[in-house]
N, C-alpha and C positions, 0 to 999 in steps of 0.2 A: 914709822909709827911711834908716837911719843910714849913715854913710860906710863903716863896717866891713862892713855887709851888702852894700853896692854893690861894694866891693872884692872881697869873697868871690865874688859873682856873676860878676864879670869874670874872676876866676881860673878859675871853673868853665867859663865860655864858652871860654877858651883851652884848657883841658884837653880839652873836647869837640871843639874844632876840630882839635887835634893828633891825637886818636883817629881822627877822620874822614879826615884827610889820610893817615894811616898805613893805614887800612882801604882807601882808594881805591888807594893804591900797591900793596898786596897784591892787590887785586882785578885790577888791570891786569896784574900779573905772572902770576897764575893764568890770566887770559884769553889772554895771549900764548902760554902753554905748552900750551894745548889745541889739539886738532885736531878736525875735524868741522864740523858745521853751526854757523851763527851762534848759534842759540838755545842750544845746549849750551855754547859758549864763554862767552856772556854769563851764563848761569845759574851756571856754575862760579865765575866771577869774583865774581858777586854773592853767592853763598853763602859764599865765602871771606871777603869783606869783612864780611858779617853775623856770621860766626863770630868774627871778630876783635873786633867791637863787643860781642858777647856775653861774651867773656872779660873785657874791661875793665868791662862792667857788673857782673860778679861781683866784680872787684877793688875797684870803687868802691861796691859794694853798692847799686846804683841801676839798675833796669831801664829807667828813663826816659832813660838814655843813648841808647837806640835811637830815641827819639821823632822826632828830625829826619830819620831815615833815609828815612822815607816820602816826603818832599819833595825830599831831596838826591839820592837814588838815580837818579831819571829824568834829572835835569839832568846829572849826571856821566856816566852811561852814554851817553846820546844825544849829548851834546857830543863825547865821545871817538869815538863811532862816526862822527859827521859829519866830524871831522877825519881819521879813518882812511880814509874813502871818498874824500876830496878831491874831492867832487862836490857843489858848493854850488848845487844846483838850487833853484828857487823853492819847490817843495813841501816839500823837506827842511828848508830854512831856516825856512819859516813854521811847520811842525810844531814845530821846536825853539824858536822864539820863543814860541809859545803855551804850551808846556810850561815854558819858562823863566819866563814871567809867572806861571803857576800855582804853580811851585815856589818862587819868590821870595816870593809872597804867603803861602803856607803856612808857609815857614820864618820869615818875619817874624812871623807870628802866634804860632809857637812861641817865638820870641825874646822877644816882649813878655809872654808869659804864663809864662815859665820862672821857677821859684822857687828854682833852684839845686840842686846835687846833694845837698843835705841833705834833700830830700823827693822823692817820686816819685808818679806818677799814682795816684789813688785806686783805680783798677781793678787795678793791680798789687799794691797793699797788700791788697786784697780777695782776690786770687788767692793771695798769700803766706800769708794767714791760713788759707785753705782747704786749701792743699797742703803746708804745712810744709816738711819736708826735701826734698820733690820740687819746690820752687819753681823752682830753677835749670833743671830739665829743662823745666818749663812755660814759663819765661822764654825758653829757647832755641827751643822748638818753637812755642809758642802766641803769645808776644809778639813774637818776632823773625823766625824763619824763615817762618812762615805769612804775615805781611804782606809780607815780602821777595818771596816767591813770587807773591803776588797782584799786587803792583805790577810784578814781572817780566813776568807774563802781560799786564798792561795796556799795557806799553810795547813789547811785541813787534810790534804793527802798525806803530808808528813806526820801530822798528829795521829791519824788513823793507822799509818804504817806502824807506829810504835804501839798503838792500842791493840791492834789485832795480831793474830799469830802470823807473822810475815816471814816467809822463807826468802833467803837471799840467793841470787844466782847471777850468771853473766848478763841476763836480760836487764837487771837493775843498773848495770854499768852504763848502759846506753843513756838512760835518763840522767844519771848523775854526771855523765860526761857533758851532756847538753847544758845542764845547769852550771857546771864549772866553766865551760866555754863562755857562757853568758856573763858570768862574773868576771872572767878575765878580759872580755871585751870591754866591760865597764871600767875596769881598772886601767886598761891601756888607754881608753878614751879620756879618762880623768887626767892621767899623767900627761898625755899629749896636750890637753887643754890648759893645764896649769903651766906647762913649759911655754906654751904659746903666749899666755897672758903675761908671763914674766918678761918675755922678749918684746911684747907690744903693749905699751901703755895706752895706745889709742884704742878705745873700746869699739870703734866703728869698723875695725878690721875684722875680716872673716878668716877663721882657721881653715886652711885648705891643704893640710898635710896629714900624713898618717891615715888612720881610719876615717878621719873627717874629710879626706879628699874624695872618698867614694860614698860616704854615708852622712846625711845631714844630722842624724840622731843615733849614732852608734850606742850611746848610753841607754837609750830607750830600747833598742834592739836587745841589748844584754839583759835588761830587766824582763822583757817578754820571754826570752829563752830560759831564763832562770826558773820561772815558775812552770813553764811547760815541761821542763826537765824533771822537776820535783813530782809533777803529776804523773809523768810517764814511769818514773821509778816506782810509784805506788800502784798504778793501774795494771802493770804487767803481772803483778802478784794478786791483786784483788779486782778482777775484771768486773765483778758485780757492782762495784762502786764507781763505775764509769762516770756517773753524774757529778762526782767531785771535781771534774774538769771545768766546772762552771767558774771556778776561781781564775784559772789561767785565761779563760775566754773573756771574762769581764775585765781582767787586768789588761789584756791586749786591746780591747775596745776603749778602755780609758785613755790609753796612749794615742790610739789612732783617731779617736773622735774628739778628745778634749785637750790632752796635754800637748800633742804636736801642733794642732791648729793654733792654740793660744801662744805657744812658743814662737811659731813661725810669724805670726802677726806682729808680735813684739819685736822680733829680730829684724823684720823687714822695715820697721819704723826708724831704725838707727844704724843698721849695718850697710855699709857701702857695697853695692853690687850684689845684694842678697837675691834679687830676682834671677840674675844670671847664675848664681850659685845653685839656686833651686832648680833651674832648668837643666843644669849640667850634672847634678848630683842626685843619687837615689835617696829616697826618704829614709830607708832602714838598711837594706842589704849593702854591705861594704864592698861592692864590686862595681867596676866601670859600667856605665849604661849600655855600652856596646856588647856586654856579655849576655844580656838578656833582652828579649824583645819587649816584654812587659815593662812599662814605665809607670813610675809613681805619679 
């Protein structure tokens, strides 16, 4: 990579950082000006921050400006809520630590794969070609507001764990362990993929080693486990709030019904032998197909 390209990427990183700092500031102002329940205040601040990012994604002509939001949003919101409560109990701190680990890993993965503001995610290019003049509406609703709302639903159990009088016990360890396992699966999958790409310049090759030997989407599996774990950590203490599991449910459906089908259609278009890989390898669970009767 030339020095000019490196310099340009660092300028882009700084631009994105400034956009996100401004978005966080706007979100905090909107949050503070709201009255009512915690969920409404968080949602309004979250939506305001997302709207700000959307405006700058239009100005910069790149919908990928939103990409880090998925991992940055929970860290910022839950850290601020923890400081607001001024109640650093072990359960709240552990939840924040697990989510911080998850968020840093996901943000680092974005950082290492970021190509600069001169290009955007292939999925956004595809949507732009399909929607034409309506793309910015699709950008706002489909690319930005929908993921923001889904992650908002996912972090509500953590937010209410800190808001309510939550006692910590060994039961909470089960959920936290599931979340940590999910984050570690994602980290392992990322490292294996990065190493594979370093060894193979040919992008038509398929990774069939490590977790990827047994799972076509171990990173998505980790994301699903992450938020189910957070929900379980909360619901074992506050059973009456069982309905907050809607976030984990919607997040799971997002991957099963949208993200995975889109990714597989794209991969099949240029990966050699992808159909064979799909027939031989499970969609999510990283175990050989012979281990389970049920096939994906």
